N, C-alpha and C positions, 0 to 999 in steps of 0.2 A: 067424472065419467062422461058427462055431456060434451065437455071440451075435447076429450079424447075421441069421441065419435065424430063430432062436427069438424074440428080443425084439422084432422088427419096429420098429427105431428110427426116429426122424425122419430127414428127408433129411440134415440136418447131422450127426446121429449116425452115419448110414451112411457118410458121407464120412470121418469120423474112423476108424471101424472098418476100412474098406477101405484107408485110408492106412497104418494100422498093420499090416494083413495083408500088403500089398505090401512094406513095409519089412522085415518079419520074413522073408518069402519070399526077398528079396534077400540078407539076412544068412545065411539057411540055405544058399543057393547059394554064397555066398562061403566058408562053412565047408567045403562039399563040395569045391569046386575047389581050395581052399587047404590041404586037410588034410595034404598031404605037402610043403608049402612051408615054408621056414624063416622065422623072424621075423614072427610075427603073421599067419599065413595068406598069406604072400607080400606083404603090404602094405609091410613094412619093406625089401624088396628091389625094390619098385616093379614087381611083376608087373601087367601091364595088366588082365587079367581080374578079379582081386580088387578093384582100384581102380574098375573100371567098375561092379561090383556094389555097392560101398560108395557110390559117387556116385549111382547110381540109387536106392538105398534112401533117400538124403537128398533129392535134387532132385525125383524123381518120386513118392516115397512120403511121407516125413515133412512136406515142405513143402506137400503137398496139404492138410494139416490146416488151413492158412490159409483154405480154402474152407468151413469150418464156418459162417462168415458171409462172404458174397461180398466179396472184397477190393476196395477202391476202384479199383485199377489193372487190374482184370480186363477182358478183352475182352468186348464186348457179344455176347450170344447164348449164353453158357455158362450152364447150369443146374446145380443141385446133383445132379440125377439124371444129367446127362451126365458130371459128374466121377466119380461113383460107378461108372458104366458103364465109363469110361475106365480107372479103376484095376483093375477086374475084367479087362478085356481085356489090360492090361499084365501083370497077374499070371499070366494064362494063357501068356504068352510067355516068362516067366522059366525054366521047366523046359526049354523048347526051346533057349534060349540056353545053359543049363548043359550040356545034352546035347551041343550042338555043340562047346562048349569041351572037355568031357571026351573026346569021341571024337577031336577034332582033325582036321587035314587029312591025316594019314598020315605015316609016317616018311620016305617018299621025298620028299615035297614039303618037309618040314622040313629034311632034309639038303640039298636043292637050294638053298633060301633061305639056309641057314646058310653055304653055301660062296660065296655071292655077294660077301660083303665081302672074304674073302681073295683071291678071284678078281679082284675089282675093284682091290684095292690091290697085288696080286702079292706079298704078304707077310703073315705072321701076327703079327709083332711090332708094338708100338705105338710107332712113331717117325714124327715129322713129316718131310715132305719138306724143310722149311726153317722157321726161326723166323719168316720173313716171311709164312707162310701165313695166320694169322689177320688180319694187317694187310691183305693183298691182298683177302681175302674181305670184310673190313669196308669197304675202299675201294670195291669193286664195289657193295656194298649202298648206300653213301652216294650214289654217282653215280646209281644207279637210283632211289633215293627222291627225290633232288633233281629228277630228270627227271619223276617222277610229280607232284611239287608244282608244277613249272612248267607241266606239261601239264594240271593240274587233275584228276588221277586218284588222289591219295593219300588213302586212308581217308576220314575225315569231311570233309576239305577240298575234295573234289571236288564238282562240280555234279551232284547225283543225277539231275536231270531229263535231263541229257545222257547219263549213264551207262546209264540204262534205255532210251534211245532208240537209241543206236548204240554200237558198239565199234570198236576199231582193231586192226590186225594186230600192233602192238607192245605192246599193253597186257599181255597174258599173259606174254611174255618179260621185260618190265621188272618185273612183279610177282614172278616167280620169282627174279630177280636181287636184288630188294630183301630177300628172306628170307635171303640169305647172311650178313647181319649177325648173326642169331640163331645160325646154324651156326658162325660165327667165334667167338662168345662161348662156345658150348659147348666148342669145341676149346680155347679159351684156359683155360676152367675145368678141363679135363682136364690141361692143361699145368701149371696152378698147383698142382694136387694132387700131381702126379707129380714136379715139379721146382721147388718153390716158392721160386725165387730172386727177386732184385729185378726182373730183366727180365720174368719171368712175372707178377709182381704188377702191374707197370706196364701190361703188355699187357692183363691182365684188367680192371684198373680203368678204363682208357681205353675198352675195348670195352663194358663195362657202362654207362659214362656215355653213350656214343653210343646204345646201344639204348634206355635209359631216356628219353633226350632225344627220340628219334624217336617213342617210344611216347606221350609226353606231347603232342608236336606233332600226332600223328595224331588225337587226340580219341577214341580207342578204348581203353577200360579193359582189354579183353582182351589187348592187346599188352603192357601192363605186367605183367599176371598171368602171361602166357606167359614173359616174360623172367625174372622173379624165380623163378618155380616151376621153370623149366628149369635155372637155376643151382643151385637147391636139390637137384633130383633128381640132377644131375651130381655134386655134392659128396657126396650120400648114397651113391650106388653106387660112387664111386671111393674114398671114405674108409671106407665100412662103417658109417657112423652118420649119423643125420638131423641136419642143421644147424639146431638149434632157434633159435639167435640170428638166423640169416638169415630163418627163417620168421616169427618174432615181429616182427622189424624190418620185413619186407616187408608183413605184415598191418597193422601200425600206419600205415605210409606210405599203404597203400591206403585205409584207413578215414578217416584224418584229413587226408590231403593230396590223393590222386588223385581220390577221389569228388567232393569239393567243387570242386576245380580243374576237373575234367572237365565238371561241370555248368555252371560259369560260362563256360568256354572254348567249349563247344558252343553255348550260348545266344547268344554273340557271333558265332561263325562263321556260324550259320544263324539269325540273329535276324529281327525283324520287317522289317528293312530289306532283306532278301534275303541272298544269299550274299556273304560277304566274300572279297576276293581272296586266294588261297592264300598268296602271299608276305607280304601284310599280316598274315594270321593267324599265320604262323610268327614274325614279329617281335613280335607281340603276346603270344605264349605266355609268355615270361619275366616280363612284367609281371603277367599273371594268376597265374602260379605264385607270384611274390613276394607279391602281395596275399593269396593263399590261405594261405601259410605264416605271415604275420604277423597274419592275421585281419582284414585291412583290405579292405573292399569298394570299392576304388578304381575298379573298372571299371563300376560301376553295374548289375551283373547279380547275380542270386541266387547264393549260394554253396551252395545245396542244391537238388536236383531235387524241387521241391514243398515249399512252406512247411510243410505239415502232415505230411510224410513223414519218419520217422526213418531213420537209417542202416540199422537192422535191417529195417524195412519195405521199404526200397529194395532191399537185398540179397535178401530173400525174393522180392520181385516179379521181380527180374532172373534169379534162379536157378531158380524154380519152373518145371517143364517139363510139368506135367499139362495146361496150358491148351490147347495145340495139339492134343493127342490128344483131349481132350474135345470140341473143335469138330469134328474130323474124324469121330469116332464118332457124333456127333449128326446131322451133315449129309451124310455119305456112306453110301450112294449116293443118298439121297432127294433132297436139294437140289443137291448137287454130285456129278456122276457119277464113277465110278472112272476113274483115268488108265490109259493103255495100258501094260502091263507092258514093252513093247518100249523105252520111254523109259529104264528102268533098265538094260536089257541093252545098249543102244546108247550110253549115256552115256560109258563109258570110251573107246569107239571114236571117237566124234565129237570128244572133247576132243583127240585126237591130230591132227586135221586142222587145219593152220594157217589162221588167218583170211585170210592173204595168198593162199591157194589157194581158200578158200571165203569171199568177202567177206560174203555174206548168211547166214552161219551163225547160227542162232538164239542170242540172248543168254540165258544161264541166270539167271533172276531168281526163284528159288523163293520166297524170303521176301516179295518185293514182290507177286508174283502170289497168294500164299497170303492176304495181307491183303485183297486185293480179293475173292477167292472166298469166304472164310470169315468175314471181319469186315466186309464191305460198305464197305471203305475206298475213297475216291476214287482214281482213277488219278493225281491230282495230289498225293496224299500219298506222298511219296518216303521210305518207311521199309521196312525188311526185318523181317518178323515171324519170331520164332524157331520153327522146325519141328523137333520131336524126331524121332529115327529111327523110333520106334514110330508116330507120326502119319504120317510120310511113307510108311512101308511099308503102312499101312492104306489109304492112298489108291490103291494099286495092286492092289487085289483083296480088301480086307477082312481078316477074321481069318486066312484061309489064307495070304495073302501076308505077313502080320505074323509068323505062327509060323515059316514057312519062312525068311523073311528074318532073324529073330532067331537062328535056328539057324546060319545061314551067318555071321552077325556073330560068334557065339561061336567058330566055326571060325577066322575071321580073327584074332580076339584071341589064340587059342592059337598060331597060326602066328607072330605077332609075338613072343609071349613065349618061344617055344622057339627060334626062329631068330635073333633079334636081341636077346638078353638082354645088357644092358650090364654086368651083374655078371660075366659070363664074359669078355666082350670090351668094354672100356670105350670103344672106338671107336664102338660101336653107339649111344651116346647121341645121335649126330648123326641117326640114323634113328629111334630109339625115342622120344625126347622129342616131336618133331612129331606122331608117330602117337598118343602118349598123349593129347595135347590134342584132336586132330581126331577120334579114334574113341572116346574114353572120357570125357573131361571136358567140353571145350567142343565138344560134338558138333554137327555140321551135319546137314542132312537126308541121307538115304542117297543120293539122286540126286546131290547136290553132292559128297558124299564119293567116290562112284564116278567122277564126272567129273574130279575133281582127282587121283585116285590115280595114273594112269600118268605124268603130267608130274611130280608130286611125287616119285615113286620115282626117276625118271630124274635129276632134279636132285640128290636126296640122294646117289645113288651117284656122280654126277660130282664132287660136293664131296668125298666120301670118297676118290675116286681122286686128286683134286688134292692133298688134305691129306696122305694117308698112303701114296700110291703113288709110283711112279717108281723108277728104279734109281740106282745109285751110292750116295754117302754121304748119310745122313739124319741129322737131329738126334736124338741119343739123349736119351731122357727117363727117367732113372732114377727108379724108383718110390720115393716117400717114405712110402707106407702099408704096413702090415703084411700086407695082403691081396693084394699084387701078384702073388705067385706062383701064385695060384689063378684069375687073371682070364682068361687066354687058354688055350683048349683046344688 
C-alpha cells in the first residue's frame, strides 16, 4: 500500500499491487482467526472460516493479477481503474468479516445450534437407522433427477428460455430431493471409514458412480467438483488425514477429462441447431465421454472451450471473482441504482411460501438479471453471470451494506464452525459439506444464499433424522480409525 501511494504506478501496476495487498490481508486474517486452531490454522480440520479466507485470497486477490492486461474473456465495461477500486473496497471489508468471525454469534446461539443434531436424531451415537439408508436416499435422488430430465428442468439440459419465463410448484421440491444423492454418498463415505467391510465398499462405490454419472450428464462442472471434494473432506475429517491420492486423482480427471468433455457436451446440447431433447442428450453423454477419454473427436464438436484458451486460462477465467465487484463499484449507483435492502431481509421468508399457494411468486434470477443490468446482455441471452457476495452486498447500499454484510457473514461462518464441526461429530458432514461449498467456496450471491437457507436447513435435518434417528435397534458402525473416541462430545 505504501508503494501504491508513493510510487504512483500505472493502472496495471496498481492492479497488481492491490491484488497482492488484498491477498496478504486475507492471509493475515486467516492467521488471526486460526491462531488457536490445530493443523495449519484450522485448514487441516476443514474449519469453514480459514478456508473462506484462503479461497478469497486466491480467487478475489491473486487471480485479479490477470487484469494487469485485460483478459480476453473479461466482461465489457470493466476498466483497470474499476478493478483497482473493487480490490480496495473488498480489502476494507476483510477486517469486518474477521471481527464478525472472532466475536461470533454468542455462546447461547452456538449451544442451541449444536443441540439441533442430537435433538433431531434423538441420540448422540453415530449409528445408522439401517444399512438401507444410503440406498433409499440414492433411489429418491435418482427418481427426482429422472423427473427433472423428463420435465426439462435438469441443470444444463433444461430449456433456459422456459425457466426464466415461468416456474412450477413442483420444481423446488424435486430439486431438493435430487440433492439426496450427495447426502447418501457422504453417509456412505462415513460408513466406509468406520466399518470398511465389503458391503460398505460396494455401497460407496455404487453411490459414487451414480453421483459422478449424473454430474457428467448435468453439464455442470461444479457438481463433479462438489461430489469429489465432498468425499475428500469426509475422508479427511473421519480418518484424521487428507486423502492426497483422491485429491490428485480427482484433479487429474477434472483437468483432462471433465473440462474437455463438458465443453463438447454443452456445445452439442445447446448448439446452433437449438436445444437438444434432454433424453437424447442423456443417451449421447456416454459417446461424448468415450471420445474424450480416447482423444477422438467423433462428435464433431470442439474438445476445448476456445481454441486459443489453455486449461490454465480457462480455470483462471472461471474462478476469478473480482469482475462482478468491479462492475458494481463502477456502475452503482450512477448507472444502476441501489436495490432495496428489504429484498435481502425478505428473501428467506418468501422462499418458505410454496408456489402452489402463491403461483405468481417472482422467480429469482440474480445472475440472469445481473448480466442485463451490468453487462448490457440481451434478454434473449440465457446465461447466469457469477455474482460474488461482495458485489451483491454492494448493490444493496454501497460500502456500508458491504461492511455490515461481511461482518454478519463472518458471524455465520463462525456459527457453522462451532456448532456443526464434523471433527467432533462426524454426522455433521451431511450439514457441513453443503455449507462449505455454498458459503465459502462456490459462493452464490447473498440474496440467493439467504433465499435457499431455510429450505436447505430443513432438508438437511430431515435427512439426518431419517439416517441417524429412530428408536429400536440400529446398525452399529464400529470405528476403524484411531480418532473415534474424540469425535462425539
